[in-house]
C-alpha positions in Angstrom: -118.7 29.4 45.7 -117.8 33.1 45.7 -114.4 33.9 47.0 -114.2 34.8 50.6 -114.1 38.5 51.3 -110.8 40.0 52.0 -109.7 40.4 55.5 -110.2 44.0 57.3 -107.0 46.1 57.1 -105.1 45.9 60.2 -105.0 48.9 62.3 -102.0 51.2 61.7 -99.3 50.3 64.1 -95.5 49.9 63.7 -95.7 46.3 64.4 -98.4 45.6 61.8 -96.4 47.7 59.5 -93.4 45.8 60.1 -95.2 42.5 59.5 -96.7 43.8 56.2 -93.2 45.0 55.0 -91.8 41.6 55.8 -94.4 39.8 53.9 -94.2 42.2 50.9 -90.5 41.7 50.8 -91.0 38.0 50.7 -93.3 38.3 47.8 -91.0 40.8 46.0 -88.1 38.3 46.4 -90.4 35.5 45.2 -91.6 37.5 42.2 -88.0 38.5 41.4 -87.1 34.9 41.5 -90.0 34.1 39.1 -89.0 36.8 36.6 -85.4 35.4 36.5 -87.0 31.9 35.7 -89.2 33.5 33.1 -86.3 35.1 31.3 -84.4 31.7 31.6 -87.4 29.8 30.1 -87.8 32.3 27.3 -84.1 32.0 26.4 -84.3 28.2 26.4 -87.6 28.3 24.5 -89.4 26.3 27.1 -93.0 27.4 26.5 -94.6 25.0 29.0 -92.2 26.1 31.8 -92.5 29.7 30.8 -96.4 29.4 31.2 -96.1 27.7 34.6 -93.7 30.3 35.7 -95.9 33.1 34.4 -99.0 31.7 36.4 -97.0 31.4 39.6 -95.6 35.0 39.0 -99.2 36.2 38.4 -100.5 34.7 41.7 -97.5 36.0 43.6 -98.2 39.5 42.2 -101.9 39.2 43.3 -100.7 38.2 46.8 -98.3 41.2 46.8 -101.1 43.5 46.0 -103.2 42.0 48.5 -100.4 42.5 51.0 -99.6 46.0 50.2 -103.4 46.9 49.9 -103.6 48.3 53.5 -100.6 50.5 52.9 -102.6 52.3 50.2 -105.6 52.9 52.4 -106.2 56.6 52.9 -104.9 57.9 56.3 -102.8 54.7 57.0 -99.6 56.3 56.5 -100.5 59.4 58.4 -101.7 57.2 61.3 -98.5 55.0 61.0 -96.3 58.1 61.0 -98.1 59.5 64.2 -97.8 56.2 66.0 -94.2 55.8 64.9 -93.4 59.3 66.2 -95.2 58.6 69.4 -93.3 55.3 69.9 -90.1 56.9 69.0 -90.6 59.8 71.6 -91.6 57.0 74.2 -88.5 55.2 73.5 -86.5 58.4 73.7 -88.2 59.4 77.0 -87.4 55.8 78.3 -83.8 56.1 77.1 -83.5 59.5 78.6 -85.0 58.2 81.9 -82.7 55.4 82.1 -79.9 57.7 81.2 -81.0 60.1 84.0 -81.1 57.3 86.4 -77.7 56.2 85.4 -76.4 59.7 85.7 -78.1 60.1 89.1 -76.4 56.8 90.2 -73.1 57.9 89.0 -73.6 61.3 90.7 -74.7 59.6 94.0 -71.6 57.2 93.7 -69.4 60.3 93.2 -71.0 62.1 96.1 -70.8 59.1 98.4 -67.2 58.6 97.2 -66.4 62.3 97.8 -68.2 62.2 101.2 -66.3 59.1 102.2 -63.0 60.8 100.9 -63.8 63.9 103.0 -64.8 62.0 106.1 -61.6 60.0 105.8 -59.6 63.2 105.3 -61.5 64.8 108.3 -60.6 61.7 110.5 -57.0 61.8 109.2 -56.8 65.6 109.9 -58.3 64.9 113.3 -55.8 62.0 113.9 -52.8 64.3 112.8 -54.2 67.0 115.0 -54.2 64.8 118.1 -50.7 63.5 117.1 -49.4 67.0 116.7 -51.0 68.1 120.0 -49.5 65.0 121.9 -46.1 65.7 120.2 -46.3 69.5 121.2 -47.2 68.5 124.7 -44.3 66.0 124.8 -41.8 68.6 123.4 -43.1 71.2 125.9 -42.6 68.8 128.7 -39.0 67.9 127.4 -38.3 71.6 127.1 -39.7 72.4 130.5 -37.6 69.6 132.0 -34.4 70.7 130.1 -34.9 74.3 131.1 -35.4 73.3 134.8 -32.4 71.2 134.5 -30.4 74.0 132.9 -31.6 76.5 135.5 -30.9 74.0 138.4 -27.4 73.4 136.9 -26.8 77.3 136.5 -28.0 77.8 140.3 -25.8 75.0 141.4 -22.9 76.6 139.4 -23.6 80.0 140.8 -23.9 78.5 144.3 -20.7 76.6 144.2 -18.9 79.7 142.9 -20.4 81.7 145.8 -19.3 79.0 148.2 -15.9 78.9 146.6 -15.7 82.9 147.0 -16.9 82.5 150.6 -14.1 80.0 151.2 -11.6 82.2 149.7 -12.8 85.0 152.0 -12.6 83.0 155.1 -9.2 81.9 154.1 -8.2 85.5 153.7 -9.6 86.2 157.1 -7.5 83.4 158.5 -4.5 84.9 156.8 -5.1 88.2 158.3 -5.4 86.7 161.8 -2.3 84.7 161.3 -0.5 87.8 160.1 -1.5 89.7 163.2 -0.3 86.9 165.3 3.0 86.8 163.5 3.5 90.5 163.9 2.7 90.3 167.5 5.3 87.6 167.9 7.9 89.4 165.9 7.2 92.6 167.9 7.7 90.7 171.1 11.0 89.2 169.9 12.2 92.6 168.9 11.2 94.2 172.3 13.4 91.5 174.0 16.3 92.5 171.9 15.6 96.2 172.7 14.1 97.2 169.4 10.8 99.1 169.3 9.2 99.9 165.9 7.8 103.5 165.7 4.1 104.1 166.5 3.4 105.2 163.0 4.3 101.6 161.8 1.8 100.3 164.3 -0.9 102.8 163.1 -0.3 101.9 159.3 -0.4 98.1 159.9 -3.6 98.4 162.1 -5.1 100.8 159.4 -4.2 98.2 156.6 -5.6 95.4 158.6 -8.8 97.2 159.4 -9.4 98.1 155.8 -8.9 94.5 154.6 -11.2 93.3 157.4 -13.9 95.8 156.3 -13.5 94.7 152.8 -13.6 91.0 153.6 -16.7 91.6 155.8 -18.5 93.3 153.1 -17.7 90.5 150.7 -18.8 88.0 153.2 -22.2 89.8 153.7 -22.5 90.0 149.8 -21.9 86.3 149.2 -24.2 85.4 152.1 -26.9 87.4 150.5 -26.2 85.7 147.2 -26.4 82.3 148.7 -29.6 83.1 150.5 -31.0 84.3 147.2 -29.9 81.2 145.3 -31.3 79.0 148.1 -34.6 80.7 148.1 -34.6 80.4 144.3 -33.8 76.6 144.4 -36.4 76.0 147.2 -38.9 77.7 145.0 -38.1 75.6 142.1 -38.2 72.4 144.3 -41.6 73.6 145.6 -42.8 74.3 141.9 -41.6 70.8 141.1 -43.4 69.2 144.1 -46.6 71.0 143.2 -46.4 69.8 139.6 -45.8 66.2 140.8 -48.8 66.6 143.2 -50.9 68.0 140.5 -50.0 65.1 138.2 -50.8 62.6 140.9 -54.1 64.3 141.5 -54.9 64.4 137.8 -54.2 60.5 137.6 -56.2 59.9 140.8 -59.2 61.8 139.2 -58.9 60.0 136.0 -58.7 56.6 137.9 -61.8 57.7 140.0 -63.7 58.8 136.9 -62.8 55.5 135.1 -63.9 53.6 138.2 -67.2 55.6 138.2 -67.8 54.9 134.5 -67.2 51.2 135.1 -69.7 51.2 138.0 -72.2 53.1 136.1 -71.8 50.6 133.1 -72.4 47.8 135.6 -75.5 49.5 137.0 -77.1 51.1 133.9 -75.4 49.4 131.0 -72.8 50.7 128.5 -74.6 53.3 126.3 -72.2 52.4 123.4 -72.9 48.7 123.4 -76.6 49.0 124.6 -78.8 50.1 121.8 -81.8 51.0 123.9 -80.0 53.4 126.1 -82.3 56.2 125.0 -85.2 54.1 126.4 -83.5 54.1 129.8 -83.0 57.8 129.9 -86.1 58.7 131.9 -85.1 56.1 134.6 -81.5 57.5 134.7 -83.0 60.9 135.1 -85.1 59.9 137.9 -82.5 58.0 139.9 -80.1 60.7 139.3 -82.5 63.8 139.8 -81.0 64.5 143.3 -77.7 65.5 141.6 -79.5 68.2 139.8 -82.1 69.5 142.2 -82.0 70.4 145.9 -85.6 70.0 146.3 -85.4 66.4 144.8 -82.5 65.6 147.3 -84.5 66.8 150.2 -87.4 64.7 149.2 -85.4 61.6 148.6 -83.6 62.1 152.0 -86.9 62.6 153.7 -88.3 59.3 152.3 -85.1 57.6 153.4 -85.3 59.1 156.8 -88.8 57.5 157.3 -87.2 54.1 157.4 -84.1 54.9 159.7 -83.9 52.9 162.9 -81.7 53.0 166.0 -78.1 51.9 165.7 -78.8 49.0 168.2 -81.6 47.6 166.0 -80.7 44.0 165.0 -81.9 44.7 161.4 -80.6 48.3 161.1 -77.7 49.3 159.0 -76.2 52.6 157.9 -76.9 54.1 154.4 -74.2 53.0 152.1 -72.0 55.9 150.9 -71.9 54.9 147.2 -73.4 52.4 144.9 -74.2 49.0 145.9 -72.7 46.7 143.2 -74.5 43.5 142.3 -72.7 40.2 143.5 -71.6 37.7 140.8 -74.1 35.0 139.9 -74.3 32.0 142.1 -74.9 29.5 139.3 -74.8 29.1 135.5 -78.7 29.7 135.2 -78.5 33.0 136.8 -75.4 33.8 134.7 -77.4 33.2 131.5 -80.1 35.5 132.9 -77.7 38.2 133.6 -76.3 38.0 130.1 
């Protein structure tokens, strides 16, 4: 029978070319081994072995020619080159795309790390600012207290000095009075003995005493004025201290009332931080709190309430509550689970 027709040449592709190259290399290796066997048989003078090896080599050569025949087809190598170039570009694009994705991931991670670092730095700066503000406030309060203490101590010291001067002035006045009494007694004793001082001595004594009395009176008035000024200053400081204490108490009371109001609102409307659907309840909050922002709404609500007012002696009547009516505690475990 005639030999079968040769198979059609495979389409030019890198995979088929790779397969043909592998087959051709296998035949070449087999042919090289047979050539070495031929030389060995020729050296040994083995004609039968040489002829057998020569037949095998011829068959392998024909197979090699059949294998490499598609590579000799016109246009095969050009088509293979184009497809190889396209495959290389495709691999390059894939590699570049993967590299770009990796770069984008790295950049995104860097940006996230940078953002987290900046956010941490901002939180740390805010925390440091709050600490510095609290520290400055504490330092200011301590300085104010020290200044008030020093001012009060200085005022007390000056006041004690003024009182000491007043005591000295009073003692000098008492000394002058005692001196006048002593001179009068000595003058009477001298008169009983028949001795009378000249009138000029009496005038000089009276003049000196009056001068000293005037001086002591002026000093006394000056010290009294200083004492009144110091007392007014101390009373003003005490009044300021009382005002500050009152403001501090009022501020604490306002904070307590605000915290109480927040707790009541949390019980009635839910905690917006813990309740994720707070934005859904915003229309209801606006509806129930519209009287706080609109006078017309307040009048309308009061008008609707006034329609249901009854006399004070009505058995089912009661006054309007001044604040929120807080819900009572659950009466049993079933209601408690529903409230949760």
